[in-house]
Structures are given as C-alpha cells and as structure tokens.
C-alpha positions in Angstrom: -38.1 53.2 5.6 -35.2 52.0 7.6 -32.8 54.1 9.8 -34.9 54.2 12.9 -35.1 52.6 16.3 -38.5 51.0 17.0 -39.8 50.2 20.5 -42.9 48.1 21.3 -45.1 49.4 24.1 -47.7 47.7 26.3 -47.7 50.1 29.3 -45.7 47.6 31.6 -42.8 48.9 33.6 -40.5 46.8 31.3 -41.8 48.4 28.1 -41.4 51.9 29.6 -37.7 51.1 30.5 -37.3 49.7 27.0 -38.7 53.0 25.6 -36.2 55.1 27.6 -33.4 52.7 26.6 -34.4 53.0 22.9 -34.5 56.8 23.1 -30.9 56.9 24.3 -29.9 54.4 21.6 -31.7 56.5 18.9 -29.6 59.5 20.0 -26.4 57.5 20.0 -27.2 56.4 16.5 -28.6 59.7 15.4 -31.8 58.1 14.3 -35.5 58.9 14.9 -37.4 56.9 17.5 -40.6 55.1 16.6 -43.1 54.0 19.2 -45.4 51.1 18.3 -48.4 50.2 20.5 -50.1 46.9 19.6 -53.5 47.0 21.2 -55.4 44.2 19.6 -58.7 43.6 21.4 -61.3 40.9 21.1 -64.7 42.2 20.0 -67.4 42.2 22.7 -70.0 39.6 22.1 -73.6 39.0 23.3 -76.0 36.0 23.1 -78.8 36.5 20.6 -82.3 35.1 21.1 -81.3 32.1 18.9 -78.4 31.4 21.4 -75.6 32.3 19.0 -72.8 34.7 19.9 -72.8 37.9 17.9 -70.5 41.0 17.9 -71.9 43.8 20.0 -72.9 46.8 17.9 -72.6 49.1 21.0 -69.5 51.1 21.3 -67.8 51.6 24.6 -69.1 54.6 26.4 -65.7 55.7 27.7 -62.5 56.2 25.8 -59.8 53.6 26.3 -56.9 55.1 28.4 -54.6 52.9 26.3 -55.2 55.1 23.4 -53.3 57.9 25.2 -50.2 55.7 25.9 -48.2 56.4 22.8 -48.8 60.1 22.8 -48.0 60.4 26.6 -44.8 58.3 26.2 -43.7 60.2 23.1 -44.1 63.6 24.9 -42.2 62.3 27.9 -39.4 61.0 25.9 -39.1 64.2 23.8 -38.9 66.2 27.0 -36.3 63.9 28.6 -34.2 63.7 25.4 -34.0 67.1 23.8 -33.5 66.9 20.0 -34.9 63.4 19.7 -37.2 62.8 16.8 -40.1 60.8 18.1 -43.2 59.3 16.3 -45.9 57.2 17.8 -48.4 54.8 16.3 -51.0 52.3 17.3 -51.7 48.9 15.7 -55.0 46.9 16.0 -53.2 43.7 15.0 -52.1 41.0 17.4 -48.9 41.8 19.2 -46.6 39.3 17.3 -47.6 40.2 13.7 -47.7 43.9 14.7 -44.2 43.9 16.1 -42.9 41.7 13.3 -44.3 44.1 10.7 -42.8 47.1 12.6 -39.4 45.4 12.8 -39.2 45.3 9.0 -39.0 49.1 8.8 -36.4 49.4 11.6 -32.7 49.2 12.1 -33.4 47.9 15.6 -36.4 46.7 17.6 -36.4 47.2 21.4 -38.8 45.3 23.7 -39.3 45.0 27.4 -38.5 41.7 29.2 -39.0 40.2 32.6 -36.7 37.2 32.3 -37.8 34.4 34.5 -39.8 36.6 36.9 -43.5 37.1 36.9 -45.3 37.9 33.7 -47.4 41.0 33.1 -48.0 42.6 29.7 -47.6 40.9 26.4 -43.9 41.8 26.1 -42.8 39.6 29.0 -43.0 36.2 27.7 -44.2 34.2 24.7 -44.7 37.3 22.5 -41.2 38.5 23.0 -39.7 35.1 22.3 -41.8 34.7 19.2 -40.7 38.0 17.8 -37.0 37.4 18.7 -37.2 34.0 16.9 -38.9 35.2 13.8 -37.7 38.8 13.1 -34.8 39.4 10.6 -33.7 42.6 12.5 -31.6 42.9 15.6 -33.8 43.0 18.8 -32.8 44.4 22.2 -34.6 43.2 25.3 -34.6 45.5 28.3 -35.7 44.9 31.9 -36.9 47.4 34.3 -34.3 48.5 36.7 -34.6 49.3 40.4 -37.7 51.2 41.1 -39.6 49.5 38.4 -42.5 51.4 37.3 -40.7 54.7 36.7 -39.6 53.8 33.3 -36.3 55.6 33.8 -34.2 52.6 32.7 -31.2 54.1 34.6 -29.4 50.8 35.1 -26.6 49.5 32.8 -25.9 53.0 31.3 -22.1 52.3 31.7 -19.9 49.2 31.5 -18.5 47.0 28.8 -20.3 45.7 25.8 -20.1 41.9 26.1 -20.2 39.8 23.0 -20.8 36.0 23.2 -18.9 34.5 20.2 -19.1 31.0 18.8 -16.0 30.4 16.8 -17.8 27.7 14.8 -20.5 30.2 13.8 -18.8 33.6 14.1 -21.1 35.6 11.9 -20.0 39.0 10.7 -23.3 40.8 11.5 -23.1 39.8 15.1 -19.5 40.9 15.5 -20.1 44.2 13.7 -23.1 45.0 15.8 -21.1 44.5 19.0 -18.2 46.7 17.8 -20.6 49.4 16.6 -22.4 49.3 20.1 -19.1 49.7 21.8 -18.0 52.5 19.5 -21.3 54.4 20.0 -20.8 54.2 23.8 -17.1 54.8 23.9 -17.1 51.5 25.8 -14.7 48.5 25.9 -15.7 45.3 24.1 -15.4 42.1 26.1 -15.5 39.0 23.8 -16.4 35.8 25.6 -15.9 32.4 24.0 -16.9 29.2 25.9 -15.3 26.0 24.8 -15.0 22.4 26.0 -11.8 20.3 25.7 -12.7 17.2 23.6 -11.2 14.8 26.2 -13.6 16.0 28.9 -17.2 14.8 29.4 -18.3 17.7 31.6 -17.3 20.2 34.1 -15.9 17.7 36.6 -14.2 15.5 34.2 -10.4 15.1 34.3 -8.3 15.8 31.3 -4.7 16.0 30.4 -3.5 19.5 31.2 -0.6 19.8 28.7 -2.5 18.8 25.5 -5.5 20.9 26.4 -3.2 23.8 27.2 -2.0 23.6 23.7 -5.6 23.4 22.5 -6.5 26.4 24.6 -3.6 28.4 23.0 -5.0 27.5 19.5 -8.5 28.5 20.5 -7.2 31.9 21.7 -5.2 32.3 18.4 -8.4 31.5 16.4 -10.4 34.1 18.4 -7.7 36.7 17.8 -7.7 35.9 14.0 -11.5 36.3 13.8 -11.4 39.6 15.6 -8.4 41.0 13.8 -10.2 42.6 10.8 -12.8 44.2 13.2 -10.2 45.6 15.4 -8.8 47.3 12.3 -12.3 48.6 11.3 -13.0 50.0 14.8 -9.5 51.1 16.0 -11.0 53.1 18.8 -12.6 50.2 20.5 -10.5 48.5 23.2 -11.1 44.7 23.1 -10.6 42.2 25.8 -10.8 38.6 24.7 -11.7 35.7 27.0 -11.7 32.0 26.2 -13.3 30.1 29.0 -13.9 26.4 29.6 -17.5 25.6 30.0 -20.9 26.5 28.5 -21.0 30.0 26.9 -24.4 30.7 28.4 -23.2 30.6 32.0 -20.1 32.7 31.3 -22.2 35.3 29.5 -24.6 35.5 32.4 -21.6 36.1 34.8 -20.1 38.7 32.4 -23.4 40.6 32.1 -23.4 41.7 35.8 -21.7 44.9 35.1 -22.3 45.2 31.3 -23.9 48.0 29.4 -25.1 45.5 26.8 -24.8 41.8 26.0 -24.8 40.7 22.3 -25.5 37.3 21.1 -26.4 35.8 17.7 -29.2 33.8 16.3 -29.2 31.8 13.1 -32.0 32.5 10.7 -33.4 29.0 10.2 -36.5 27.0 10.8 -36.9 23.5 12.2 -39.8 21.2 12.4 -40.7 22.9 15.6 -40.6 26.3 14.0 -38.3 29.1 14.7 -35.9 28.8 17.6 -33.4 31.0 19.4 -30.8 28.4 20.5 -29.9 27.3 24.0 -27.2 29.9 24.7 -29.4 32.8 23.6 -32.3 31.4 25.5 -30.2 31.2 28.7 -29.0 34.7 28.3 -32.4 36.2 27.7 -33.9 34.5 30.8 -31.0 35.0 33.3 -29.2 38.2 32.3 -30.1 41.6 34.0 -28.4 43.8 31.4 -30.0 44.6 28.1 -29.5 41.8 25.6 -29.2 42.3 21.8 -30.1 39.3 19.7 -28.6 39.7 16.2 -30.0 37.3 13.5 -27.6 36.1 10.8 -27.6 33.6 7.9 
C-alpha cells in the first residue's frame, strides 16, 4: 500500500503546517494524502474499597473534540487543494508505534517540528526524533511559519533544494531524493559538502594554503564525479556545488535560510544506545527553519 504521502496529526500548529505541506507534496507527486491521528489515551482509574486502582467502567459523557480533528483537517485540505485525494484515520496506539506503522505504508512521512523552541504536542520533541531514528522511510519535518496557528504553511514554498552530502557516505537514495524534490518543484539543487583539511585541528588552525588548495580541488572533483550520473538522470535540474571548509551542519543551517527543502541522510544502523540520527542531521533538525527531509539508507 505504498504510493502515498502520510502526515501525522496532533492538533498543534506545527502538525497543521505539516499537513498543508504534505498536501502540496502529494499534489507534486500525484499521490493521495493520508492523515494519521495517533490519540492514545490512558484509561481513567479509580480507587476501590480495597485500595487498588481499577479501570473506570464509566464512559466519558461528552465526545472528545479530538475525534473530529482528522475529518476537519481532511475537509479543509480537500477544499484548499482541489483534486487532492485525502483519507483520514485515527489510531489508539501510542504515537511512536502508530507513526512507525503508518510510515511502512507510505512513500513519505511528514511530521511537525518546533526545533529548539518550546514543546507542545507529541510531534515536537522525543516522539519526532524517535520516529526519524527508527523508520525506514524518508521523513520530512515541518515547522509552523509566521502566524503560527493558521496551519497555512506558506513559508519556504520557493527557493533551492539543499542537499547535505558526505562524500565518504554518498548514498544513492539520499541523492536521488534531492534530485527528485528539485525536479518536482522546478527548483535548483544546491549541494553542500563540508570538509576539513587534514593538517588543521579546527576552525582557527593554520594550514599550508598550497597543499590544501590542491586537496580542495580534488574534493571538488570528487563531488562532481559523484553527482555526474544524477545530473544525466535529471537533466532539467540545475545543480550548484559547494565544497566548504568546516562542519557540514553549520553550513547547511546557513544554506537553509532561503531553501524550499533541506535534504540529509541517515544511516540505518543500531548502536548500543539504540537508533541514532547522527550529529549533522541532529543539528539541522534543531536549527533549520526550512522543512528538512531525512532519508534513511543502508
């Protein structure tokens, strides 16, 4: 049941912005949009005469307004995006397993994010990072734009697609996702590679200009070689390549200011501490205002 764009809802401004972004993405991809509302709730309990906690058999007297959320957002998106095929569903599972299960049936999962600002709603913090670290599908994280609360998601509709590329781990799925995103949007693709001369020990360290100029030329040629087959596959995409000295995370954050989308990769692997997303991806997710796509790869 692939070939759809799925968005997670929790009613926060960020998730509403994510839903609107996902609707536009579904139209660009000519795919249906699937709304998933994970609304796990703890059962009400009461103390029995024996002093033990027991589940309350009494049902709530009033309907939960959250039950209307998927239907209302679905109707709003269908009106705002004519021709869009929208379906909505609710899950009583906890958010992380519900969203992971939903992602398995999707080409793309879209979630709301607040970066390093305050946290409201389950999509803002640990749940989002847990899903990003564990899913095998690409995930896009979207922040609410100016006028948060409207769910219009009008920021970052134009601009370049920015790809953060590690030449030591230049995975095809990540590059292909970025080229496809640029092609769908008729946008330019800006490829950013951060590197550090081996003779330097940090930003302020001195190093020989001439040898490192030669190394820089080799790095630029290596980047060009990696991108060459993808340029041929997507001839309509104009590509701008940047090899910059320094950490990739900081350069991507700077490049994201006028970007339509930032694309980074995440290796599918587990450590003793569990799943992880890597320092560059972590920095981009927390400090980038533009939507960020995290693409897992082997």
